[in-house]
N, C-alpha and C positions, 0 to 999 in steps of 0.2 A: 811596349805597344807601338805598332807601326801607324804612321799617319802621313798623308800627303803634305809636303812642305807648303806648297802654294795655297792649298785649301786652309791649312792651319794659319798661315800668315794673314790671309784675308779675314779669317775668323777673328784673329787677334785685333786687327784694326777695327773691325765692325763692333766687337765687344767693347772696345774702348769708348765708342760713341754711344752705345745703348745700355751699358751696365748701370749707369746712374739711374736711368728711367726704370730699369728692371728692379733695382734694389729699393728705390724709393716707393714704388708701387706696392711691393710686397711688405713694406714696413708697417703700414697702417692697419692695425687690427680692429680698432674701434670696439664697439660692443658686439662681439661675434657670438652667434648662438651656441657655438661649441665651447664657450668659456663659462658655462654654468657648472653645476655640480652633478651632471649626469654624463654618461658615456654610452654609446649605442651598443645594443646586442648584435650578434653576428648577422642575423637576418636584416635588421634595420640598416646596419652599416653597408652591407653588400647591395641592398636595394637602393640606397642613396647613391652609392658610387656608380651603379648601373645607370641611374637617371642622369648623373653628370656626364657619363660616358656617351650616352645617346644624344645629349644636348650640345656636345662640344667635339670639335675635331682636334683639340689641343691635348687630349688625353686618351689613353687606351686602358681598358680594364681587361686583363687576360686571365682566363682560367688556366692555371699553371700545372694542375695535377692534384692527386688525392691528398686528403688530410687524414687524420686519425678517425674521422667520422665518415662512414660510407655515404657517398652522395653529396657531401658538402666539401667543395674543393678549396684549395688555397689560391687566392687571387693575387695578382700583381697589378698595381696601378702605375702607369708610366706617363710622365709629363714631358713635354717637348719631344714627343714621339715623331716618327716619320709617317709615311702615308699608309703603310700596312705593317703587319706583324713582323714579316721577314726583314723589311727595311729598318724597322724600329730596333730590333735586336742587333742588326749589323751596325747601325748608328751607335748604339750603346757600347758595343765591343770596340769600335774603332775611334771613338771619341771619349770625352770625359763623362763619367757616369757616377752618380751617387745612389746607393741603395740603403733604405731605412727599413728596419724590421720592427714590427709592432706586435704586442700581445703574445710574445713568447711565454710570458707570465701574464695571463689575462686579468689577474687581480691588480695589475699595474698598467692601467689603460691610458696613461697620459699621452703616449705617442699616437694613439688612434685619433684622439681629438686634435692633436697638434697637426697631424698630416691632413686631416679634413680642412682645417683652417687654411693651411698652406695651399692646398689644392684649389679651394674655392676662391682664394685671393688671386692665385695664378690665372685661373680661368677668366677673371675679370680684367686682366691687363689689356691695354689698348693694342699692344703689338708684342710679338715674340720673336726673339732672334734664334733661328734654328741652329745656329752654331754655338749657342750656350749649352751648358751641360745638360745631359739627360738626368732627370730626377725621378727615381722609381721608389716605390714603397710597397711592402707587404702589409695590407691593412689589418689582417688577423691571421697570425701564423698558427697559434694553438687553438684550433677550432673546437676541439672537445672541451678545453678549458673555458672557452668563450660561452659555450652552452651551459656550463655548470655555474650559473649565476647565483649570487647571493649578496649579503652585506655584512657577513661576520668573519670570513676566513682571513681577512687582513686586519687583525685586531689592533695592530700598531698604526694603522693608516687613517689619514684624515680625508675621507671622500675618495671617489664619488659615492652617490647613494647606493648604486649596485655595480657589481663588477664580476668578472669571471674568477676561475680557480687556477692555481699555479700549475697543477699537474694536468696532463692531457687525459684522454679517455682511457689510456693504458696506465695512468698514474705515473707517467714519466715526466721528469723535469726536462723539458726540451732543450734547456740551455746546458745540458750535459751530454747531448746526443749527437754532436756533429761529427764525431769520429766513429762511434759504434753503430750509429744509424739504425737503431731498433724501430724507429717510428716511420710511418709514411710521410710525416711532416718533413723529416730531415732529407728524405730522398727527393721530395719536391723542392726543398730549399736548395740543394746542390744543383738541381737542374736550373733553377732561377739564377743562382750565383754564376754558373759557368755560361749561361746564355747571355748574361749581361757583362760579365767580367768587370765588376765595378772597380773604380779607382779608389772610392771611399765607401766604407760601410759603417752604419751606425745601428746599434741595438738599443732600443728605448726601454728603460726600466724605472722602477721606484725603489728607493733604498730601504733597508732595515738598519737598526743599530742606534748609535748615539744621537742625542739632540744637539744641534748647533745652529748657527745663524743662516747658513747657506741654503738656498733652494736648489741650486743647480750644481751638480758635481759630475765628474767624468772619469772614465778609466781609459787610458791609452796603453798601447803595447809596451811591454817591457823593453827598455832601450837596448839592452845587450843582446836581445834575441833577434832583432830585426836588422835589415841591411843598413849600412852606414848612411846611405843616401836618404833613406826614409827616416832614420833617427834625426838627421840634420833638418829635414823638412818639417817633421812633426813638432819636435821640441825647440828647434831654432827659429821657425817661421810661423807655422800654422797656429799652434796653441797660443803663443804670445799675441799674435794678431787678433785672433777671435776673442781671446780674453779681454783685450782692450776694446774691441768692437762691442762686446756684450755689455760693457759698462755704460754705453749709450742707452741701452735698454734697462739700465738699473740692476743688472745681474752681476754678482761676483762669481765667476767661474772658478771652481776649486777642485783639486783632485779628490777622488772618492775617499771617504773617511773610513779607513780600515785601521782600527785602533790596535796599538801594540799590546796594551793592557785593557782594562775595563772601560776607561774613559780616554778621550783623545788627547788630553793634556799630557799623557805619558809619551805621546808620539804616534804618528801614523805611518803606514807603509803602503807601497804601491802594490796593487792586486796583481797576482801572477796569472796572466791570461793564457792558460793552457789550451791546447788545441780542442779539447772537449767543448769549450765555450764558443759561442757564436763569433765573437771578435777574435779569439785566438785562432779559430779555424780560418777566418778571412785573412789574417795576417800571414798564414802559411803561403798564400798566393800573392804576397807583396802588395796587398791592399791596405791602404791607410784605414785603420779600424778604431772605432770608439764604442764604448758603452756609456750612455747617458743615464745618470742616476739622480732623479729629483728626490727631494727629501720628503719622507713619508708623512711627517707631521705638518707640513705646510698645506694650506688649502688647495683643493684640487684645481680650481681655476688658475691659481698662481703657478702650479706645477705644469699645467698644460701650456701656459704662455711661455714659461721658461724653456720647455722642450721645443716649442715652435721657434722661439728666438734663437736657440742653438742651431736648429735646422736651417733657419734663414741665414744666420751668420756664416755657417759652413758653406752653404750654396754660394753665398756672396763671395766668400774667399775663393772658391773654386772658379767662379766666373772670372776673377781677376788673375788667377794663378794657374791656368790650365797647363801652360807649357812647363812650368816648374814641377807640377805634379806628375805630368806624363814623363818628364825626364828623370825624375827621382825614381819612378817605378821601372823605367827602362834600365837605369843603372842597378837597381835592386835585382832585376832578373839576371843581369850580367854577373853581379856578385854571387848570386845563388849558384850559377853555373861554374864559378871558379873555385868553389869550396872543395877542399880535400878531406876535411873532417866535419862531422855533424855534431854540434854541441847540444847537450840536453841536461836535464836535472838542474835547471836554473834555480838558484837558491839566494834568498835575500842576504846581503852582506851586513856587517855591523856598521858600515860607513853611513853616517847620518848627515844630511843637510839640515838647514834651518828653514822653516816656513812660517809666515804670519798666519795665525789661525783665529777665526772669529767664532767663539764658542759661548756656551753658557756655563755658569759656575755649577759644578757637581757637588751635591750635598748628600749626606746620609741622614735620613729621617727614620723615626720609629713609626712603623705602619700601624694605624689604628685598629686593624683587624688581626693581623698576624702577630703583632707585638714585637716584631723583629725589625732590625735595621734594613732599610732598602735605599737603593740609589734613585735620585731624582735630579733633574736639571732645573735650576732656578732661572727662569726667563727674565726675572727682574734684575738679574746680575749678569748682563752680557759682558764679554771681555774680548780684547784682541791682544794676543801675545805670541811670542815665538815658541814653536814646539819642534821636536825632532821629526824629520821626514826621511824615512828609509826608502829610497827610490832606486837603489842600485842592486843589481843581481849579478851573479857569476855562475858560469856553468861548472858543475862538479865533474862532469864526465864528457867524453867525446868518443866518436867511433870513426874509423876510416871508412870513407864512402866508396863502395864498389862501383865499377863501371856499369854493371848490369845486376838486376835481380832476376831470378827465375822462380816462378810460382807454379806449383803443380796444377795441371788443368782441372783436376777434380775439385779444387777449392773454388767453386763457382761463385760463392758469395763474396769471397775476397776479390776475385777478378772483376765481378760486377760492380762492387763498391769502388774499386780503383778506376774503372771506366767512367762511372758516374761522376767521379771527381776530376775528369779530364786527363787522366794519365794515359799516355800513349804506350802501346805494347805491340809485340809481334808474336803471333802464334806459331809454334813449331809445326812443320808439315810432315816431318819424318823423324824417326828415332835417331838420337844423337848422344854419344858419350862425351862428357866433358869433365875436366878437373875443376871442381868448384869448392867453395867454402860452405860447409853445412853449419847451421845454427843448432847446437845441441844444448838442451836445458840440463844443467847440473843440479840446480836447486831452485825452489820457488816457495812462496807462501801465498795464502789467500786471506781475504778479509773474513773476520768472524761473522759479520752480518752483510747482507747484500747491499750494494750501492747502485742505485738506478738499475736494478734488475740483474746485477752481476756480482759475483764473488771475485773481485778484481785481484790481480797478482801484483801488489805494489813492489815487492822485492824479489829479485831473481838473479841467478848467476848463469850466464850463457857462455859456453865454450864454442869456439869456432874451429872446425876441423877440416882440413883440406882432404878431399877424397874424390875419387872418380865415380860419377853418377851417370846412369843412363836415363836420359829424358825422352819422353814419348810425344807423339803428335797430340796437340792440344795444350801442352805446357806452354807458358807464356814467358817471353824474354822482355824485360822492361829496362830501357836505358835510364840511367840516373840523370844524365845531362838533358833535362827538359824543364820547361816551366811547370811548376808544381812539384819539383823535387823535394822541397822542404816538407810538403805533405807526405810524399812517398817515403822518405826516411823516417818520419814521425810514426808511420803505421807499420812499416816492415822491419824496422830495427827493434827487436823484442824488448830491449832494456828501457826504452823510452816510456814516459809517464802515461801516454795515451796510445801505445801501440796496440795492434790487433791482438797480440799475445796478452798484454796487460788486461784487455777487455774480454778475455776468455774465448777468443775465436779458435784457439788451437788446443783446447783442453782434452780433446780425444786422444791427442798424441802423448798425453801425460799418464796414460794408463796402459799397463801391460795387458796383452790379450792372451798369451799362452804362459803356462807354468810347467812345473815338473813334479813328479812324485819322488819322494826321497828314495824309496826302495828300488825304483827303476834307475834313477840317475846315478846313484852311488856306485853302480857297477860300471859306469862310463868314465869315472874320473881318473882311473889308472892310466888308460890310454891317452886321455886328455893331458895329464901332467907329463907323461913321457914325451909327447909330441911338442910341448910348449915349455921350453926350459925357463924362459923369463917368467911365465905364469907360475911355474913350480917354485921358483925362488921367491917371488912375491907372496905366494900363498904360505910358504914355510915361515917367512919373516913375520907375516901378520899373525900366524898362529902362535909364534914365540912371544910376540909383543903384546898381544891382546887376549887376556885370560877369558873374557866373556866369549870372544870368537872361538877360542880353542875348546870351550865347553859346549858349544852349540853345533849340532850336526846341520841344522837348517842354515845358520849363518855361513858355515863353511861351504855347503853345497850351493847356496845362492851366489856366493862370491865367485865360485868356479863357473856356475851357470852363466852369470853376467859376462864373463870373460871368455865364453866358449862360442863356437859357431852356431850353437843351438839358440842363442839369445836373439830376440827379434830386433832387427836393425832400425825399425821405425820408432821404437820406444824413445821418447824425449827428443826426437829429431823433428824439427819443424819443417813444413812443406815449402819453405822459402830458402833459396840458396843465393849465395853471392858470387859473382864472377868479377874477380879483381882486374 
């Protein structure tokens, strides 16, 4: 990120003088009205924020675009804004900015209340330093889920009295939609994200799973996937410092508890933040990304305060460390541009560190109704002990990065999604023949049941074939060496976990459109075999070695058809090409 040195140095000096005032003023929560056992519905939330917006010049509330509910937009609240919308977004892009996302799962509304508390305290400050970070938050991302309110869908959760539903109005889990972009919500999110270009992103959640003593847990990016400069900043500086800072608020910040077996005593592992998730998406753009997970069984007011205190501590850290944060991201962009290979399929290793864990004793009781043994956690038996922590990953695969990708112009959805994600491209103005590498699917499978509306292709074999291809006006040429290239490779390299191919964008190319009739084609094979000696030899060898093939006219004719000029060239060839 570029910034003017003089302006930045002036800001650093001024921040040193005002940071203590800023931090102290935001620390006192007192008996805040948003610390009860209720959370606002969508209409009440937006009405309240609009009233705050009208009453103060210190915040802006922007209608950022459509949600999954027609007529009800997704809003963005910006604190420490500039004088107007254009200047506000320019300030965010060119300075230090934090973005918080709330109610992606509206049954987990802790972040809504936490951001309201933070905002109201901020607006009461005696003075504001305009050179402090911009703090922005999406008050209600999943609008359809916000409207679907009740008190029973989170059966494992302790409050609030009412809350929304996990799925949006299309029944999509929006925290799986950041690559496939099936929802209007995700399209509006990427507009917000790239308008702000946040340095730090936080997605607020509530956990499911085991019982333990912690109220506040977090997910950070897989170490081995992100740039070395960000890895050093996040794990060497940021997390240790805010962990220590949060102790002053009586919170033990702990990694998200993802148990290796049924109970955490067996060990925990770091969550794999794939690009489909909000924080995984953000990290593709070298944004420092976290998911906050408060514990479902803790009282709602405690969870809200913990979420607020994490937010406050993180902003506090950014006030003090703007230069280090900006420099780490700048180095990350340079690292991204220097890559020759793109690594993917990051898999947890067997290497385990040790971590001190505060849990409750797990016991097996006989249930009075079922008569069967069942797991429970005995809160009268708290413990602290060392357990294995599997936090290391390694990439199982890598691909050579091309200098350019070329996408066929008729793939308008792909091109539009790339543009929405800030990818720079050039449109061909005239026909041009080029020697390129084609991506040809040799085998694939599909899920037996749909996942988030898609029969995904988790396993596939792709062959890359060099060939001369004629490209037409409207086809787009995309340079790899640009900010956002990690996103670009993640979606256009078909083998990756969240590629457009994996998410069924190209399924039409996996079906033949023309066939042959045996009685017609059988008369053409003599001339075909006479003209193609290599094909004739391969055909005879296969017939000699494969009895089933030798006994089937259809198999023989289809084999010859596939290797003839009559076979359609588009079959299994994806509309994405690589220029090395």
